[in-house]
C-alpha positions as CSV (number, residue, x, y, z in Angstrom):
1,M,-8.9,21.2,14.8
2,R,-10.9,21.2,11.5
3,D,-12.3,18.1,10.0
4,A,-10.4,16.7,7.1
5,Y,-12.6,14.9,4.6
6,I,-11.6,12.4,2.0
7,V,-13.3,13.1,-1.3
8,Q,-11.5,10.7,-3.6
9,S,-9.3,7.6,-3.3
10,V,-8.1,5.5,-6.3
11,R,-5.3,3.3,-7.4
12,T,-3.7,1.8,-10.4
13,P,-3.6,-2.0,-10.8
14,G,-0.6,-3.6,-9.1
15,C,1.8,-5.4,-11.6
16,K,4.6,-7.8,-10.9
17,Q,8.1,-6.6,-10.7
18,K,10.1,-7.1,-13.9
19,K,7.7,-9.6,-15.4
20,G,4.5,-7.5,-15.1
21,Q,2.7,-5.1,-17.3
22,F,4.3,-2.0,-15.8
23,S,7.8,-3.2,-16.1
24,Q,8.7,-0.7,-18.8
25,T,6.5,2.1,-17.5
26,R,8.4,4.6,-15.3
27,P,7.1,5.4,-11.8
28,E,6.7,9.1,-12.6
29,E,4.2,8.1,-15.3
30,L,2.2,5.9,-12.9
31,I,1.9,8.4,-10.1
32,S,1.3,11.5,-12.3
33,F,-1.5,9.5,-14.1
34,I,-3.3,8.4,-10.9
35,M,-2.9,11.9,-9.3
36,R,-4.5,13.4,-12.4
37,S,-7.2,10.7,-12.5
38,A,-8.1,11.3,-8.8
39,V,-8.8,15.0,-9.6
40,E,-10.7,14.2,-12.8
41,R,-12.9,11.8,-11.0
42,T,-13.8,14.3,-8.3
43,Q,-16.8,16.4,-9.3
44,N,-16.4,20.1,-9.0
45,L,-12.6,19.9,-8.3
46,T,-9.8,21.2,-10.6
47,P,-6.0,21.0,-9.9
48,E,-5.7,24.7,-9.1
49,F,-7.6,24.1,-5.8
50,I,-4.9,21.7,-4.5
51,D,-2.4,23.2,-2.1
52,D,0.1,20.5,-1.5
53,V,0.8,16.8,-2.2
54,M,2.5,14.3,0.2
55,L,3.9,11.4,-1.8
56,G,5.0,8.2,-0.1
57,C,7.9,6.3,-1.7
58,A,10.1,3.7,0.1
59,F,13.2,4.0,-2.0
60,P,13.2,7.6,-3.4
61,E,16.2,7.4,-5.7
62,A,17.0,7.0,-9.4
63,E,13.8,7.2,-11.4
64,Q,12.0,7.8,-8.0
65,G,14.4,10.5,-6.9
66,F,14.8,14.3,-7.2
67,N,11.7,14.8,-4.9
68,L,9.2,12.8,-7.0
69,G,6.4,14.5,-5.0
70,R,7.1,17.7,-6.8
71,I,8.0,16.2,-10.2
72,A,4.8,14.2,-10.2
73,V,2.7,17.3,-9.6
74,Q,4.3,18.9,-12.6
75,M,4.0,15.9,-14.8
76,A,0.3,15.6,-13.9
77,G,-0.2,19.1,-15.3
78,F,-1.0,20.8,-12.0
79,P,-0.4,24.5,-11.7
80,D,3.1,25.7,-10.5
81,K,1.6,26.8,-7.2
82,V,0.9,23.2,-6.2
83,S,3.8,22.0,-4.0
84,G,4.9,18.5,-3.2
85,A,7.1,16.5,-0.9
86,T,8.3,12.9,-0.8
87,I,7.7,10.9,2.4
88,N,9.5,7.7,3.5
89,R,8.4,5.4,6.2
90,L,9.2,2.4,4.1
91,C,6.2,0.1,3.9
92,A,3.9,2.7,5.5
93,S,5.0,5.6,3.4
94,G,1.7,5.9,1.5
95,L,-0.3,5.8,4.7
96,E,2.0,8.3,6.3
97,A,1.5,10.6,3.3
98,I,-2.3,10.5,3.8
99,A,-1.9,11.2,7.5
100,L,0.4,14.2,6.9
101,A,-1.9,15.5,4.1
102,S,-4.9,15.2,6.5
103,I,-3.0,17.0,9.3
104,R,-2.3,20.0,7.0
105,I,-6.1,20.3,6.5
106,Q,-6.8,19.8,10.2
107,M,-4.3,22.5,11.3
108,G,-5.6,25.0,8.8
109,W,-2.4,25.0,6.8
110,A,-4.2,24.0,3.6
111,D,-7.7,23.6,2.2
112,V,-7.2,20.7,-0.3
113,T,-4.3,18.3,-0.2
114,M,-3.4,14.9,-1.7
115,G,-1.8,11.9,0.0
116,A,-0.4,9.4,-2.4
117,G,2.1,6.6,-2.8
118,V,4.2,5.1,-5.6
119,E,6.8,2.3,-6.0
120,S,8.3,0.7,-9.0
121,M,10.2,-2.3,-7.7
122,T,11.2,-2.9,-11.3
123,F,13.1,0.3,-11.7
124,V,14.4,0.6,-8.1
125,P,15.0,-2.7,-6.4
126,M,14.4,-3.6,-2.7
127,A,17.0,-1.7,-0.6
128,G,17.8,0.6,-3.5
129,N,20.6,0.5,-6.0
130,L,23.5,1.3,-3.6
131,P,22.7,0.1,0.0
132,R,25.5,1.1,2.4
133,P,24.8,-0.1,6.0
134,H,26.9,1.5,8.7
135,P,30.0,-0.7,9.0
136,E,30.5,-0.8,12.8
137,Y,26.8,-0.5,13.7
138,S,25.8,-3.3,11.4
139,L,28.2,-5.7,13.1
140,I,26.5,-5.1,16.4
141,H,23.0,-4.8,15.1
142,P,22.7,-6.7,11.8
143,E,19.0,-7.1,12.4
144,M,18.5,-3.5,11.2
145,Y,19.6,-4.5,7.8
146,V,18.6,-8.2,7.6
147,S,16.4,-9.5,4.8
148,M,12.7,-9.1,5.4
149,G,12.3,-12.8,4.6
150,I,14.5,-13.7,7.5
151,T,12.3,-11.7,9.8
152,A,9.3,-13.6,8.5
153,E,11.1,-16.9,9.3
154,N,11.8,-15.5,12.8
155,V,8.1,-14.9,13.3
156,A,7.2,-18.3,12.1
157,V,9.7,-20.1,14.4
158,R,9.3,-17.9,17.5
159,Y,5.5,-18.0,17.4
160,Q,4.9,-21.5,16.0
161,I,3.2,-20.4,12.7
162,S,3.3,-23.7,10.7
163,R,4.0,-24.0,7.0
164,E,0.5,-25.5,6.6
165,D,-1.2,-22.5,8.1
166,Q,0.9,-20.1,6.0
167,D,0.0,-22.0,2.8
168,A,-3.7,-22.2,3.7
169,F,-3.7,-18.4,4.3
170,A,-1.9,-17.7,1.0
171,A,-4.3,-19.9,-1.0
172,N,-7.3,-18.2,0.5
173,S,-5.8,-14.8,-0.4
174,Q,-5.4,-15.8,-4.0
175,K,-8.9,-17.2,-4.1
176,K,-10.5,-14.0,-2.8
177,A,-8.5,-11.8,-5.1
178,A,-9.4,-13.9,-8.2
179,N,-13.1,-13.7,-7.2
180,A,-12.9,-9.9,-6.8
181,R,-11.2,-9.5,-10.1
182,D,-13.6,-11.7,-12.0
183,N,-16.6,-10.0,-10.5
184,G,-15.5,-6.4,-10.9
185,L,-15.2,-5.8,-7.2
186,F,-12.0,-3.7,-7.3
187,T,-13.9,-0.5,-7.9
188,E,-11.0,1.6,-6.7
189,I,-8.9,0.7,-9.7
190,V,-8.5,3.2,-12.6
191,P,-7.5,1.5,-15.9
192,T,-3.9,2.8,-16.4
193,P,-1.9,3.5,-19.5
194,A,1.4,1.5,-19.7
195,C,4.1,1.2,-22.4
196,R,6.4,-1.4,-23.8
197,Y,9.3,-1.2,-26.3
198,V,8.9,-3.6,-29.2
199,K,11.8,-4.6,-31.4
200,Q,11.2,-3.9,-35.1
201,A,12.5,-5.7,-38.1
202,D,15.2,-3.1,-38.6
203,G,16.6,-3.6,-35.1
204,T,15.1,-0.4,-33.7
205,Y,12.5,-0.3,-30.9
206,Q,9.0,1.2,-31.2
207,K,7.3,2.5,-28.0
208,E,3.8,1.1,-27.8
209,H,1.0,2.1,-25.4
210,F,-1.7,-0.1,-23.9
211,I,-4.1,-0.1,-20.9
212,V,-3.8,-2.2,-17.8
213,E,-7.1,-2.9,-16.1
214,H,-6.4,-5.6,-13.5
215,D,-3.8,-6.6,-11.0
216,D,-1.6,-9.0,-12.9
217,G,0.0,-11.1,-10.1
218,I,-3.1,-13.0,-9.0
219,R,-2.4,-16.8,-9.4
220,V,-4.9,-19.1,-7.9
221,S,-3.2,-21.9,-6.0
222,T,-4.3,-24.8,-3.9
223,V,-2.6,-25.7,-0.7
224,E,-1.3,-28.8,-2.5
225,D,0.3,-26.5,-5.1
226,L,1.9,-24.3,-2.5
227,K,3.3,-27.3,-0.6
228,K,5.6,-28.1,-3.6
229,L,7.5,-24.8,-3.3
230,R,10.8,-24.7,-1.6
231,P,11.7,-22.2,1.2
232,V,13.3,-19.0,-0.2
233,F,15.3,-17.5,2.7
234,C,16.3,-20.5,4.8
235,G,16.7,-24.1,3.6
236,T,14.9,-25.5,6.6
237,G,12.4,-22.7,6.8
238,S,8.7,-22.3,5.8
239,V,8.5,-18.9,3.9
240,T,8.2,-19.5,0.2
241,A,7.4,-17.4,-2.9
242,G,3.8,-18.7,-2.6
243,N,3.2,-17.5,1.0
244,A,5.0,-14.2,0.8
245,S,3.9,-10.9,-0.9
246,Q,4.9,-10.2,-4.4
247,M,7.2,-7.4,-5.3
248,T,5.1,-5.0,-7.3
249,D,4.8,-1.7,-9.3
250,G,1.9,0.6,-8.7
251,A,0.6,4.0,-7.5
252,A,-2.4,5.4,-5.6
253,A,-3.8,8.8,-4.6
254,T,-6.3,10.2,-2.0
255,I,-7.7,13.7,-2.1
256,I,-8.5,15.4,1.3
257,A,-10.4,18.7,1.8
258,S,-11.6,20.9,4.6
259,K,-15.3,21.1,5.4
260,E,-15.3,24.7,4.3
261,K,-13.8,23.9,0.9
262,C,-16.2,21.0,0.5
263,D,-19.1,23.3,1.1
264,E,-17.7,26.0,-1.1
265,L,-17.0,23.8,-4.1
266,G,-19.8,21.3,-3.7
267,L,-17.4,18.3,-3.0
268,T,-18.9,15.2,-1.6
269,P,-17.0,13.7,1.4
270,I,-16.8,9.9,1.4
271,A,-14.7,9.3,4.5
272,K,-12.4,10.9,7.1
273,L,-9.3,9.8,8.9
274,I,-10.2,9.2,12.5
275,S,-6.8,8.3,14.0
276,Y,-3.3,7.2,13.0
277,A,-0.7,5.4,15.1
278,T,2.8,4.1,14.6
279,I,4.8,2.0,17.0
280,G,8.2,0.3,17.1
281,C,9.0,-3.4,17.7
282,K,12.0,-5.7,17.4
283,S,13.7,-5.2,14.1
284,D,14.4,-9.0,13.5
285,E,10.6,-9.7,13.8
286,M,9.3,-6.6,12.1
287,G,6.2,-8.4,10.8
288,V,4.6,-8.3,14.2
289,G,4.0,-4.5,13.9
290,P,0.2,-4.6,13.3
291,R,-0.2,-6.6,16.5
292,Y,0.9,-3.5,18.4
293,A,-0.2,-0.7,16.1
294,I,-3.9,-1.8,15.8
295,P,-4.6,-1.8,19.6
296,K,-2.8,1.5,19.9
297,V,-4.9,3.2,17.2
298,L,-8.1,1.6,18.5
299,K,-7.4,3.0,22.0
300,Q,-6.7,6.5,20.5
301,A,-10.1,6.4,18.8
302,G,-12.0,4.9,21.6
303,L,-13.1,1.9,19.5
304,S,-12.8,-1.9,19.9
305,I,-11.9,-4.7,17.6
306,G,-15.6,-5.5,16.9
307,D,-16.4,-2.0,15.9
308,I,-14.3,-2.3,12.7
309,D,-16.2,-3.4,9.6
310,I,-13.2,-3.8,7.2
311,Y,-9.6,-4.7,8.0
312,E,-6.9,-4.2,5.4
313,I,-3.9,-5.8,7.0
314,N,-1.0,-5.9,4.6
315,E,0.2,-9.5,3.9
316,A,3.9,-8.9,3.7
317,F,4.2,-12.6,4.7
318,A,1.6,-15.1,5.6
319,S,3.6,-15.9,8.8
320,Q,3.3,-12.4,10.2
321,A,-0.3,-11.9,9.0
322,V,-1.4,-15.1,10.7
323,Y,0.5,-14.3,13.8
324,C,-1.1,-10.8,14.1
325,I,-4.6,-12.1,13.4
326,R,-4.2,-14.7,16.1
327,E,-2.7,-12.4,18.7
328,L,-5.4,-9.8,18.2
329,K,-8.1,-12.5,18.4
330,L,-9.4,-11.5,15.0
331,D,-10.2,-15.1,14.1
332,A,-13.9,-14.4,14.8
333,Y,-13.8,-11.6,12.2
334,M,-12.1,-13.3,9.3
335,D,-14.9,-12.3,7.0
336,R,-13.9,-8.7,7.6
337,I,-10.1,-9.1,6.9
338,N,-8.7,-8.6,3.4
339,I,-12.1,-9.5,1.9
340,H,-10.7,-9.3,-1.6
341,G,-7.3,-10.8,-0.9
342,G,-4.1,-9.1,0.2
343,A,-0.5,-8.6,-0.8
344,I,0.2,-12.3,-1.3
345,A,-2.1,-12.1,-4.3
346,L,-2.1,-8.4,-5.2
347,G,1.4,-7.4,-4.4
348,H,3.2,-5.1,-2.0
349,P,4.5,-2.0,-3.8
350,L,6.2,-0.7,-0.7
351,G,5.8,3.1,-0.6
352,C,2.5,2.8,-2.4
353,T,0.9,0.1,-0.2
354,G,-0.6,2.4,2.5
355,A,-2.2,4.6,-0.2
356,K,-3.3,1.6,-2.2
357,L,-4.9,-0.1,0.9
358,T,-6.7,3.1,1.8
359,A,-8.4,3.2,-1.6
360,T,-9.3,-0.5,-1.2
361,C,-10.5,-0.1,2.4
362,L,-12.9,2.8,1.4
363,A,-14.2,0.9,-1.6
364,N,-14.8,-2.2,0.5
365,L,-16.5,-0.2,3.3
366,K,-18.9,1.0,0.7
367,Q,-19.5,-2.5,-0.6
368,V,-20.4,-3.9,2.8
369,N,-22.2,-0.7,3.9
370,G,-19.7,-0.5,6.9
371,K,-18.7,2.5,9.0
372,Y,-15.1,1.9,10.2
373,G,-12.1,0.5,8.4
374,I,-8.5,-0.1,9.5
375,V,-5.5,-0.1,7.3
376,S,-2.4,-1.6,8.9
377,M,1.0,-2.9,8.0
378,C,4.4,-4.0,9.3
379,I,7.4,-1.8,8.5
380,G,11.0,-2.7,7.7
381,G,13.3,-1.8,10.5
382,G,10.8,-2.9,13.1
383,M,7.6,-0.9,13.2
384,G,3.9,-1.1,12.7
385,A,1.4,1.5,11.5
386,A,-2.4,1.6,11.6
387,A,-5.1,4.1,10.6
388,I,-8.8,4.1,11.2
389,F,-11.1,5.6,8.5
390,E,-14.8,6.4,9.0
391,R,-17.0,6.1,6.0
392,L,-19.5,9.0,5.6
């Protein structure tokens, strides 16, 4: 197989669902902007060289429907010949898109591709607008459709993850994210245009445009602050709004090219995908997914825990993140895990998350002068995914 080189990886800021700065900006606008920006930031590359786009989206309906992978290509102003597809592996959709885009290069089916992700949890809510579980199957296996918050509670109870440990983990995530924001360390972010509709004196609404430069969900909290929050999903539980990921709007894009095309165009490779793994687990404790996916991908790549310089482990909930870190014996490597905070502070825009974390992982590898990075997340329905990237 041919080598598939990443030549660009960027993201928009992540903004809070409904109350954030992207709440009136449609997902098509977010993804088409970041796709176009990825190309513009890649020296010697123009859109006509792109063959295909794989776009991750967890709930591809309504504003995110009609094969957004193709619509975004057109809205970005790419030539008609650039094709696109929409990929859904729920929380790993963006990572799956990058893996599929890389495979197309490796197999010789394309020379330049894009793996991307988008989710507007403002426009399309969790589970979509019209969820319809199978009536008979859901009676026997309700865990396939249960709230993700309940699965987080299950992890906390079954594996003795205390409320104190969850809140401490969450407070640290917020602290790291605020430090990164204040010191300009989110170098993968592209300032992104947004819009809002402002009511005028005559009762009409004027569409206004503005630029969003930072993730807007970061809220520095002490453990004492977090202790005051009530459980959200179970009255006697431990999962709160403070130790769970935020629902978020955002988009991200990664450009991949063959060695031959890099040589021809003068593109500079920054990384490559070494290996990608997915694995199933119990649906009612879906958060444990990284605990199984990370060892699987390490074995595929012939690497060990200590070989990895940067871990981006999605913080869907503090309970599952703490559990996975403990089980993988990553405690000795905490200075390599989510070094600029995670989804508790920065948000979890579902289908965008894998693409977003890839951009963050590659930026952080550069910052620490590291070689290998892992992106991993749990997945609704009971799965885990993990990918290893090598910085070049």
